[in-house]
C-alpha positions in Angstrom: -31.1 106.9 98.5 -31.6 109.8 96.1 -27.9 110.8 96.5 -26.7 107.2 95.8 -28.7 107.1 92.6 -27.3 110.4 91.5 -23.7 109.3 92.1 -24.4 106.0 90.3 -25.6 107.9 87.2 -22.6 110.3 87.2 -19.9 107.7 87.9 -19.3 106.6 84.2 -19.1 110.3 83.3 -16.4 110.8 86.0 -14.4 107.8 84.7 -14.4 109.2 81.2 -13.2 112.6 82.4 -10.4 110.9 84.4 -9.3 108.7 81.5 -9.2 111.8 79.1 -7.1 113.7 81.6 -4.6 110.9 82.0 -4.4 110.4 78.2 -3.8 114.1 77.7 -1.0 114.1 80.4 0.7 111.1 78.7 0.8 112.7 75.2 2.0 116.0 76.6 4.8 114.2 78.5 5.8 112.3 75.4 6.0 115.5 73.3 8.1 117.2 76.0 10.4 114.2 76.3 10.8 114.0 72.5 11.7 117.7 72.4 14.2 117.2 75.2 15.8 114.2 73.5 15.9 116.1 70.3 17.5 119.0 72.0 20.1 116.8 73.7 20.8 115.1 70.4 21.5 118.4 68.7 23.8 119.4 71.6 25.7 116.1 71.4 26.0 116.4 67.6 27.3 119.9 68.0 29.8 118.8 70.7 31.0 115.8 68.6 31.5 118.2 65.7 33.6 120.4 68.0 35.6 117.4 69.2 36.1 116.3 65.7 37.4 119.8 64.8 39.9 119.9 67.7 40.9 116.3 68.3 44.0 115.0 66.4 43.1 112.5 63.7 45.4 109.7 62.6 47.4 110.7 59.6 50.3 109.5 57.4 53.5 111.4 57.4 56.9 111.2 55.7 60.2 112.7 56.9 63.0 113.6 54.5 61.7 111.3 51.7 61.8 108.3 54.1 59.3 105.6 54.8 55.7 106.6 55.6 54.8 106.6 59.3 51.7 107.0 61.4 51.3 110.5 62.8 48.4 112.7 64.0 46.9 115.9 62.7 44.5 118.5 64.1 43.3 121.8 62.8 46.5 123.6 63.5 49.4 121.1 63.9 50.9 117.8 63.0 52.2 115.4 65.7 55.0 112.9 65.1 55.5 109.8 67.3 58.1 110.4 70.1 60.0 107.2 69.1 60.8 109.0 65.8 61.6 112.3 67.5 63.9 110.6 70.1 66.0 108.9 67.4 66.0 111.8 65.0 66.9 114.6 67.4 68.8 112.6 70.1 66.4 113.5 72.9 64.8 111.6 75.7 61.7 111.9 77.9 59.6 110.3 80.5 56.0 110.3 81.7 55.0 111.4 85.1 54.1 108.9 87.8 50.4 109.4 87.2 51.0 109.3 83.4 49.1 112.5 83.0 52.0 114.5 81.6 55.2 113.9 79.6 58.5 115.7 79.8 61.1 115.8 77.0 64.8 116.3 77.7 67.5 117.3 75.3 70.2 115.7 77.4 69.7 112.3 79.1 72.6 113.2 81.5 72.3 115.7 84.3 74.6 118.6 83.8 76.6 119.2 87.0 78.9 122.1 87.9 81.5 122.1 90.6 80.6 124.0 93.8 83.1 126.5 95.0 86.8 126.9 94.2 88.9 123.8 93.2 90.8 122.2 96.0 93.7 119.9 95.0 93.4 118.1 98.3 89.6 118.0 98.3 87.0 115.5 96.9 87.6 114.9 93.2 84.6 116.5 91.6 81.4 114.4 92.1 83.4 111.1 92.1 81.8 110.4 95.4 78.7 109.5 93.4 80.6 107.0 91.2 80.5 103.3 91.7 83.4 102.0 89.7 83.2 98.5 91.3 79.7 97.9 89.9 80.4 98.8 86.3 79.7 96.0 83.9 83.2 96.1 82.5 84.7 95.5 86.0 85.2 91.7 86.4 86.1 91.9 90.1 88.0 93.6 92.8 91.3 91.7 92.8 92.0 89.4 95.7 95.7 90.0 95.2 95.7 93.8 95.0 92.4 95.1 96.2 91.7 97.1 93.1 89.4 96.6 90.1 90.3 94.4 87.1 88.7 95.3 83.8 87.4 93.5 80.7 86.6 96.6 78.7 88.8 95.8 75.7 89.7 92.2 76.4 87.7 89.3 77.9 90.7 88.3 80.0 90.8 90.6 83.2 93.6 93.1 83.3 94.6 96.2 85.3 93.4 99.4 83.6 95.2 102.4 85.3 92.4 104.9 84.6 89.8 102.6 86.2 92.0 101.9 89.2 92.7 105.7 89.8 88.9 106.4 89.5 88.2 103.7 92.1 90.7 105.3 94.5 89.5 108.9 93.8 85.9 107.7 94.3 86.6 106.4 97.8 88.8 109.4 98.7 85.9 111.7 97.7 83.5 109.7 99.8 85.9 109.8 102.7 86.1 113.6 102.4 82.4 114.3 101.9 81.8 112.9 105.4 78.1 112.2 104.6 78.4 108.9 106.4 79.0 107.7 110.0 81.4 104.7 110.5 79.9 101.8 112.4 81.4 98.4 113.1 81.3 95.3 115.2 84.2 93.1 116.3 83.8 89.3 116.3 86.1 86.5 117.3 87.6 88.0 120.4 86.1 85.2 122.6 87.5 81.8 122.1 84.1 80.0 122.0 83.2 82.1 119.0 85.6 80.0 116.9 83.7 76.9 115.9 85.0 73.6 114.4 83.5 71.4 111.7 81.1 68.8 113.0 82.1 65.9 110.8 84.9 63.5 111.9 86.6 63.9 108.5 86.5 67.7 108.8 88.3 68.2 112.1 90.1 71.4 112.7 92.7 72.3 115.4 92.4 75.7 117.0 95.2 76.9 119.3 94.7 80.3 121.0 97.6 82.3 122.3 98.9 85.9 122.5 101.3 87.1 119.7 103.9 89.5 120.8 103.2 92.1 118.1 99.7 91.2 116.9 98.0 90.4 120.2 95.4 87.6 120.7 95.5 85.1 117.8 94.2 81.7 116.9 96.4 79.2 115.1 94.3 76.9 112.8 95.1 73.6 111.2 92.4 72.1 109.0 92.1 70.2 105.7 92.7 72.6 102.8 89.8 71.4 100.6 87.1 73.9 99.8 84.6 71.3 100.8 85.9 71.5 104.4 84.2 74.0 106.6 87.4 74.4 108.7 87.2 76.8 111.7 84.6 79.4 111.4 83.0 82.4 113.1 79.3 83.4 112.8 78.9 86.9 111.4 76.6 89.7 112.3 73.5 89.9 110.0 73.1 93.7 110.2 72.5 94.8 106.5 74.9 97.8 106.6 77.9 95.8 107.9 78.9 94.4 104.6 82.7 95.1 104.8 84.7 92.1 106.3 88.2 92.9 107.5 90.8 90.7 109.1 94.5 90.3 109.7 96.1 86.9 109.1 99.2 84.9 108.5 98.7 82.2 105.8 101.2 79.4 106.2 100.3 76.4 104.0 97.4 75.7 101.7 95.5 78.5 103.4 92.2 80.0 102.3 89.0 81.5 103.8 85.4 81.6 102.8 82.7 84.1 103.5 79.1 82.7 103.3 76.3 85.1 102.4 72.6 84.6 101.8 70.4 86.5 99.4 67.2 87.8 100.9 65.2 87.6 97.7 65.5 83.9 97.0 67.5 82.5 100.0 70.4 81.6 97.7 73.5 80.7 99.5 76.7 82.2 97.9 80.1 80.9 99.0 82.9 83.5 98.4 86.2 81.6 98.5 89.5 83.5 98.7 92.3 81.3 97.5 96.0 81.6 96.7 97.4 80.7 93.3 98.1 82.1 89.9 94.8 82.3 87.9 94.1 85.1 85.4 90.3 84.8 85.7 90.2 86.9 88.8 86.9 85.2 89.9 85.3 82.0 88.7 82.5 79.5 89.4 83.8 76.5 91.3 81.0 74.3 89.9 79.4 75.3 86.6 76.8 72.6 87.0 75.5 74.5 90.1 73.0 77.3 89.4 70.7 79.6 91.3 68.0 77.0 91.1 70.1 74.6 93.2 70.0 77.0 96.1 73.8 77.2 96.6 76.6 78.5 94.4 80.4 78.7 95.0 82.9 81.2 93.6 86.6 81.7 94.1 88.7 84.9 94.1 92.4 84.6 93.3 94.7 86.2 95.8 97.9 85.6 93.8 101.0 83.8 95.1 100.9 83.0 98.8 103.1 85.2 101.0 103.7 83.8 104.5 103.6 87.2 106.2 101.1 89.1 108.3 98.7 90.9 105.9 95.4 92.8 106.2 92.4 91.7 104.0 89.3 93.8 103.5 86.4 92.7 101.3 83.1 94.2 100.5 80.7 91.2 100.2 78.1 93.2 98.4 80.6 93.9 95.6 82.2 90.4 95.7 78.8 88.6 95.5 77.6 90.8 92.7 80.8 90.4 90.7 80.8 86.7 91.2 77.3 86.2 90.1 77.9 88.6 87.2 80.8 86.5 86.0 78.1 84.0 85.1 77.2 80.5 86.1 77.4 79.5 82.5 79.5 80.5 79.5 76.8 82.8 78.4 77.0 86.5 79.4 74.8 87.0 82.4 73.2 90.1 83.8 75.2 92.8 85.7 74.3 92.1 89.3 74.3 95.0 91.8 73.6 94.6 95.5 72.7 97.3 98.0 72.6 97.0 101.8 69.7 94.8 102.8 69.8 92.7 99.6 71.9 90.0 101.4 73.2 89.2 104.8 76.4 87.6 106.0 76.3 84.1 107.7 79.8 83.1 108.6 83.6 83.2 107.8 85.6 80.0 107.7 89.3 79.3 107.5 91.1 76.2 106.3 94.7 75.0 105.8 97.5 76.1 108.1 97.3 79.7 109.2 97.1 82.2 112.1 94.4 84.8 112.4 94.1 87.8 114.7 91.1 87.4 117.0 89.4 90.4 115.5 87.0 89.9 112.6 85.7 93.4 111.9 82.4 94.0 110.2 81.8 97.6 109.1 79.8 99.8 106.8 82.6 101.4 104.8 86.2 100.9 103.7 86.9 104.2 102.0 90.4 104.8 103.4 91.5 101.2 102.7 90.2 101.3 99.1 91.7 104.7 98.4 95.1 103.6 99.8 94.9 100.2 97.9 94.6 102.1 94.7 97.5 104.5 95.6 99.7 101.5 96.6 99.0 99.9 93.2 100.3 103.0 91.4 103.4 102.9 93.5 104.1 99.2 92.9 103.3 99.2 89.2 105.0 102.3 87.9 107.3 101.4 85.0 110.8 102.8 84.3 109.4 105.6 82.2 107.3 106.8 85.2 104.0 105.6 83.7 101.4 103.0 84.0 101.0 101.2 80.7 97.8 99.6 79.4 98.5 95.9 78.7 95.9 95.4 75.9 95.4 96.7 72.4 93.2 99.7 71.8 91.7 100.1 68.3 90.0 103.4 67.3 88.1 104.5 64.3 87.4 101.1 62.8 91.1 100.1 63.4 92.4 103.1 61.4 94.2 104.0 64.7 95.6 101.2 66.7 97.7 101.2 69.9 99.7 98.1 70.6 99.7 96.7 74.2 101.9 98.7 76.5 100.7 102.2 75.5 100.6 105.1 78.0 97.8 107.5 78.5 97.9 111.2 79.6 94.6 110.6 81.4 96.1 107.8 83.4 99.1 110.0 84.2 96.8 112.8 85.2 94.6 110.6 87.3 97.7 109.0 88.8 99.0 112.4 89.8 95.6 113.4 91.4 95.5 110.2 93.3 99.2 110.2 94.5 99.2 113.8 95.6 96.1 113.2 97.7 97.7 110.0 99.1 100.8 112.0 100.1 98.8 114.8 101.6 96.8 112.2 103.6 99.7 110.0 104.8 102.9 112.1 104.3 104.5 108.9 103.0 107.3 109.8 100.7 106.7 106.8 98.3 103.6 108.5 97.0 105.5 111.8 96.4 108.3 109.9 94.6 105.9 108.1 92.3 104.1 111.4 91.4 107.5 113.0 90.6 108.4 110.3 88.1 105.0 110.5 86.5 105.8 114.0 85.0 108.4 112.7 82.5 106.0 111.2 80.0 104.3 114.6 79.5 107.5 115.8 77.9 107.8 112.7 75.5 106.1 112.6 72.2 103.7 109.9 71.2 106.3 108.6 68.7 108.7 108.1 71.6 106.2 106.2 73.8 105.1 109.4 75.6 101.8 111.1 75.7 102.4 114.5 74.0 101.2 115.1 70.5 100.8 118.3 68.5 97.9 119.8 66.5 98.3 123.1 64.5 101.5 123.8 66.4 99.9 123.4 69.9 101.0 120.6 72.3 98.2 118.2 73.4 98.4 115.5 76.1 96.8 112.4 74.6 94.5 110.0 76.3 95.1 107.7 73.4 98.6 108.6 71.9 97.8 107.4 68.4 99.6 108.4 65.2 98.1 110.5 63.7 96.7 112.0 66.9 93.1 111.6 68.2 93.1 114.6 70.6 90.4 113.5 73.1 89.1 116.4 75.1 88.1 114.9 78.4 91.3 112.9 78.8 93.3 116.1 78.0 91.4 118.1 80.7 91.9 115.4 83.3 95.6 115.4 82.6 95.7 119.2 83.1 93.9 118.7 86.5 96.5 116.1 87.5 99.4 118.4 86.6 97.8 121.2 88.6 97.2 119.0 91.6 100.9 118.1 91.7 102.1 121.6 91.1 100.1 122.8 94.1 101.5 120.2 96.5 102.7 121.7 99.8 106.1 120.5 100.8 108.3 121.2 103.8 111.0 123.7 103.4 113.7 121.1 103.9 112.5 118.8 101.2 114.8 117.9 98.4 115.3 120.6 95.6 114.5 118.0 92.9 110.9 117.9 94.2 110.5 121.7 93.8 112.0 121.4 90.3 109.4 118.9 89.4 106.6 121.0 90.9 107.7 123.9 88.7 108.0 121.6 85.6 104.4 120.4 86.3 103.2 124.0 86.5 104.8 124.8 83.1 103.3 121.8 81.5 99.9 122.8 82.9 100.3 126.4 81.6 101.2 125.2 78.1 98.2 122.8 78.1 95.8 125.6 79.2 97.2 127.8 76.3 96.5 125.0 73.9 93.0 124.5 75.4 92.1 128.2 74.9 93.3 128.1 71.3 91.7 124.9 70.2 88.5 124.7 72.3 86.3 126.3 69.5 87.1 123.2 67.4 85.1 121.1 69.8 82.0 123.3 69.7 79.2 122.0 67.3 76.8 124.8 68.1 74.4 122.3 69.8 76.9 120.1 71.7 80.5 119.2 71.9 82.9 116.9 70.0 84.6 114.0 71.8 87.9 114.2 69.9 89.5 115.6 66.7 90.2 112.3 65.0 88.3 113.6 61.9 90.9 116.3 61.3 93.6 113.7 60.5 91.4 110.9 59.2 89.2 113.1 57.0 86.0 111.6 58.4 82.8 112.8 60.0 83.3 114.3 63.5 83.0 112.0 66.5 80.2 113.8 68.5 80.3 113.5 72.3 77.4 111.7 74.0 75.5 113.8 76.5 77.2 112.1 79.4 80.6 113.0 78.0 79.4 116.5 77.2 78.5 116.8 80.9 82.1 115.8 81.7 83.4 118.4 79.3 81.3 121.1 81.0 82.4 120.1 84.5 86.1 120.0 83.7 86.0 123.2 81.8 84.4 124.9 84.8 87.2 123.6 86.9 89.8 125.1 84.6 87.8 128.3 84.3 87.7 128.6 88.1 91.4 127.9 88.5 92.3 130.4 85.7 89.6 132.9 86.6 89.1 133.1 82.8 86.0 134.9 81.5 86.3 133.4 78.0 86.2 129.9 79.4 83.3 130.8 81.6 81.4 132.0 78.6 82.0 128.6 76.8 80.9 126.8 79.9 77.6 128.7 80.0 77.0 128.2 76.3 77.7 124.4 76.6 75.4 124.1 79.5 72.6 125.8 77.4 73.1 123.2 74.7 72.0 120.5 77.1 68.7 122.4 77.5 67.9 122.6 73.8 69.6 125.9 72.9 71.6 126.1 69.6 74.0 128.6 68.1 72.4 131.1 65.7 72.6 130.4 61.9 73.3 132.9 59.2 
């Protein structure tokens, strides 16, 4: 009882002591927190001051008394926007995939150098990486000749010899690099594979028999209208098998259609191959139809009909892309490019009166066929002067230099020689050798006489564009030298006609004269930071025509070829210097 009273008397005192203890703890904690906050604040303020000192601040800059622009400045440097630097110094750049870094390039074009010694029968440089048929200025691969038709300087498609030669050399180079394996399937060997149209008004007659020379064939009689399905064979849908080859004998109103389907949007594209004279090369059969309708139809002109057995080989990736690029409307449309897997083949149908070998071949490449198609074109279209003229006007330097239609080009002659000598080496067919022999003559004729030789400071120059006064294009000149060298190195049998050997020697002399001109005049093409495309400014008294970086890369590659052939240390030195220009190095100043 006594203890209870004692605790009861002391309890208020204990509460007071506990309250004072908690109150003291609270104020001490507040003071410590305040000091910590104050300390952190001072640290943050110090850090912010440091950031302010080192971070770039927005600034206003002016370049060469031009318009003010936004830039950035820190304690030690000034930073101009890359959009300004790119335009002012002709550079390019790109961010990394994670966008954490940025790399600037002096040249937007990769500088390549040939590997190993030059081989006149080998791949033509890195042409195996070219894709001539997908260039925007290529309207189509002609149904009549199997070579590209250009719209580079005229909206009406025409044959441009340089482009055709590059197409052939591209496929020859791919053929020789052997980094592909040929695969194919053969369809149509079984009679039941040949289907007939279902409608009564679209009946087709199919007669199967064995031709003495061709083998199993099917004779087809069907209405010739494009709306008629005719007799058809279903094709393999394997993405890589985009080359369709066949052998047929068109008789009357004959045509065939390859049906393909785009994977992206299920668009059906009908590729019709028809006979006739039409300078459009490829056209839309129904301009009212568009991609939104789900089906479009285009026709390729195969020229005048010849009732004889003929082989046809078409790349549907190229044909579908060129057809769609030709535009469903009169407006210029995009440049379509398809790769294996972008579309698949559905069927091939025949109409009119014709006979077809029962072998529809689907394959993944046609390099030999494309190469020989180009070489055959050069044989068939060589003129009396031994050249391949360009049928359209070429205007240069704001029309101060104009070439009328029918002009010859040293680059076309050189490319033609490179193509024809390889075709002869590959096939041993004399027609290719004969055409190459005739091509030499124009190198000896002046530009005034319709040839390709001009003169500058007393040195002969083989002109890509034989203008008067001369333009003296470097890359075209170098390509012409390579063509002359290719022909001069041709290996012939000992019993071949002496005139061939005389022409080989003549080509070697023309090559040697050209190399001497190159060594003497090459410094004129050196800017100290790049190269010059041509020397038009010498005669026209204008600013020099600087080479774009892609052309500079061509200059370097071709110079290296010549340097390797000649084993010339001075040319090697120029090659090394010109390579360094593409990586930002410049010649020293005084």
